[in-house]
N, C-alpha and C positions, 0 to 999 in steps of 0.2 A: 406269485403275482407279477404279471408282466408290466403293468403300469397302474398308477393311481394318482388321484388328485389330492393335493395337500392344501388346506386352507390355513393361512398364516394370519393370526390376529396380532397385528403389530403396527407401529408407526411406519408407513412406507419409506420414510427417510432414515430409519434407524440403521446405523452403519453395520451392525452385526449381521445384517441380512446378506452381506457379501458371501457368507458361508453357503447360502442357498444355491450359489452357482456350482457348488461341489456335488450337488445332488445329481443322480443319474438322469439321463434324458427322459427316461420313462416316467419320471415324477413331474406331473404338471403342478405348478405352484401358483396360487392366487394369494396376493398379499394385500392387506388393507385394514383400516380401522373405521371404515364407513359402514354403518349398519346395513344400509340398503344394498350396497355392493356385496357384503358378506352374505346377506340373506339370499341374494340372487345366485350365488355360487354354492351355497350350502347343500342343496339337494344332490349335487354331483360329487361332493367331497367324500373321500374315504378316510381321511385323517385330519386332525386339527393340531397346529402348533399354537399354543397360547403364550404370547410374549408381550402382553399388554398389562395395563393396570386397572382396566375397567371391566369388571366381571359382568356388567350389563350387556357386553357384546355376546357373551355366552348365553345369557338369559334369552336374548332375542333370536339368536341364530340356531342354537341347538335343536329346538323343536322342529326345524326344517331339515336338519342334517340326519336324515334317516339312514343313510349308508355308512356314516362314520363308525368305525370300529376301534379307533384309537385317538385319544386326546393326550397330548404331551404338554405339560407346563414347564417352561424353561427354568423357572425358579424352583426353590426348595419348598417354601411354604405354599400350601394349597387351601388353607382355611378360607381364604377370600373367594374361592371359586367353587366351593362345595355347595352349590346352589341346588335347589330341588330338581332343576332341569338336568343337571349333570348326575345327580345321585340316581335318578330314575333312568338315565340313558344307559343302554347296554355296552357302550364303548368302554374299553379299558382306559384307565388313567395312569400315566407315569409322570415323573417329575425329575428335577435336577438334584435329588437327594445325594449328599456327599460331595458334590463337585466343588463346593466352596469351603471345604473343611480345613484345608491347610492354612489359608490366610486367617481364618477365624481362630485356629489354634495358635498361630503366631501372635495374634492380637491378645489372646488370653495371657500368654507368657509375658508380653510387653507390659500389660497393665498390672500384673502381679509384681513384676520387678519395680514398676513405678511406686507401688505402695510399699514394697519391702524396703527400698532404699529412700523412700520419701522424696522422690524426685521433684514433686511439686514444691516442697520446701526449698530444695536446692535452687530451683528456678526463681522462686520468690525472693530468696536471699540474694541471688545474683542481681536481680532487677533492682533491689533496694540497696545494694552495695553493703550488705551485712556479712560479717565474718563471724559465724556462730556455729562452731563444731557441734555435731550431735551424733548419736549412735543409731545406725540402721540395722537391717537384717538381711539375710539371704533367704532363698527358697529351700535350702537344704533342710531336710527333716520336717518340713511343713507338710500338712495334708491338704490335698486338693480334692474336695468332694464334688462329684459330678452327678447332677440330676439330669438324666437323659443320656445314657451311655450308648449313643448310636455312633454315626460316622463322625460327627463333630466332637462329641465327648471323648471317643477313643483317640482321635487325632490329638486332642489336647493332652491326653495322658501320655502319648508318645513324645510330645514336645516337653512335658514336665519331668519325665523320668530322668533325663540326663542332668537335670538340676538337683537331683537327689530328693525329689519330692515323693511323698507317699500318696497313693491313689485310693480313694474311697469312691464307690460308684453305686448308684441306685438305678434300677430299671424295672419295668413292670413285670418282666419274666426273668427271674434270676437264673433259670436254667440256660439262658442264652449267653451267659458269661463263659461257659465251657472251659473253665480252668484258665482264663485269660491271665497271663503272667504279668501284665501291666497293673492289675488290680490287687491291692493288698486287702481290702475289706469290701464285701458285697452286702448291699442292703436291698430289701424289697420295698414295695410301695407303702406299706404301713410303718416304715422305719425312717421316714424323711427327717423327723426331728432328731433322731439318734445320729444320722449322718451329718446333719448340719452342726450338731453339738460337737462332733469329733473333728470338724474341718476348720482349717485356718482360712481357706478360700473356698467359696461355694460357687460352682459354675452351673448356671441354668442353661441347658441346651436341648430342652425338650420341645417338641412341636406343640402348637396350640390346638387342643381338642376340648370337647365339653368336660372331659375328665381332668384336664390339666389347668383349665382356667381358674385362677386364684389358688392354685395348688400350694404356692408358697405364701402363707398368710401370716397373721399376727403371731400365732403360737410358734410357727416354724422359725420365723425371724428371731423371736425371743429366745429360742433354743441355742442360737449362735453364740460363739465366744465374743466377749466384748472387743477383742482385737480382730474379729472376723471381718472379711470383706466378701461381698456378694457380687458376682459378675453375671450379666445376662446377655447371651448372644442368640437366644432362642426366639421367644415372642414376649412382648411386653406384658400382656394380660396374665401370663403364668404367675407373675408376682403381684400381690396386692400392693399397689403403689402407695396408697394412703398409709398402710402399715409400715412400709419401707421408709417413707418420709418421716414418720414419727420416730422410728428407730434411729435414723440418721441425725435428725434434729436434736434428739435427746442424748446422743453419744452412746446409745445402747450397743451399736456396732461401730467398727472403725470407719467403714466406707463402702462405696459401691462403684462399679464400673459398668455402665449400661450402654448398649448399642441399640436396644429396642425398647419401645414404650407403648403404653396402653393407647395413647393418641399420638399419631404421627402425621405431620410434623409436631414436635413437642411444643405445646402452647407457650407463648412468650412469658406468661405469668406463672409458669410452673415452678415450684420450689427448687427442683433439681438444678436449674440454671444458677441459683445463688449459693449452692452448697459447696464449701471448700473441700468436703470429703467425698464428693461425687465427681467421677470422670465420665463424661458422656460423649458419644459420637452419634451422628445423624443416620443411623442404620447403614453405615458404610464400612464396618470392620472388615468385610470380605472384599471390598472394592480396591483391589490392587490393579496395576497395569496388566491388561489382558485377562481380567478376572472372568470374563464371559467365555473364554476359549474352552475350558473344560466342560462348561454347560452345553456348548454347541457340539463338542465332540460326543458327549453323551447322547444328544439328540440324533446326530448322524448315525451313531451305532444302532440306535433303536429304529431308525429308518431302514437300515439294512436288514435288521431282524424282522421288521414288519413285512418287508418285501419278500423275504424268503420263508416266512411262516415260522420263525423261531421265537421262543419265549422272549418277551421284552424285559429290559432292565428297569429297576426302580418302579415296579408296579405299586400303586397306592391303593390301600383298602379305603374306598371312598366313604364307607360308613364309620370306620375307625378314625379316619382323619389323617392318616399318615401311611 
């Protein structure tokens, strides 16, 4: 392909767009978040970069984008843009799968250490001027159970291993573990309660699809150890929040560390805000300095592949949802 037109759905003032200057001269770039402007450019576009938070842009623009053969979502999660217009469109969809895995894996280790050494108690005692020695734990010989052993889950396993942790992992297709030396125990989809019962920490890192919505429910949480802690860096609705609140309020499980929620921003009256056994962050666990750089590199690599007719990275099965 000698040249093509790229339609970028983004805030024109977004600083990450500086990377677009690195595109070859043959790539004509149209940037905007104005529907009328995008609709006017859509018929001549060959590819779309979606880097916005309003899926309505795709709803209104895609029906006019007859030439588009590739849509790239800068982010990892695509559940918000799997609209009928995109599902029926012949364009391939790719995303930023895996590009944020290392910051997320580091966050997982950080919060497990917080619970192991009860650092919230340490901070509270310091603020209150209390000298009350207590006994904590390390991560050694503890089991990290991973629901969704993809790029994020495997990165967490890499980070956890040097701490002497054991790894239990569940994925839809167990044959894809392929003798992974990081994993001590493999579980299939029907064995979630077994994995949660065997784990000291349960990491939820699965994408949100119709099959995973509410996958971690009352029975699964009830299977956890009373000392267990659940962590979610995947998508909020994968966990039944009401069931989790009940388990946390009753002391059925020790705690939770949550970066994602069913409703975002988290409503100000949500019980999680008041719970001393919950650590929450506003969907920013992967937002470190320069966190978008690997996402942009992934996109640029796919631009080169698209221009030269090579297979694209991170192709999403639009109907499976990931």
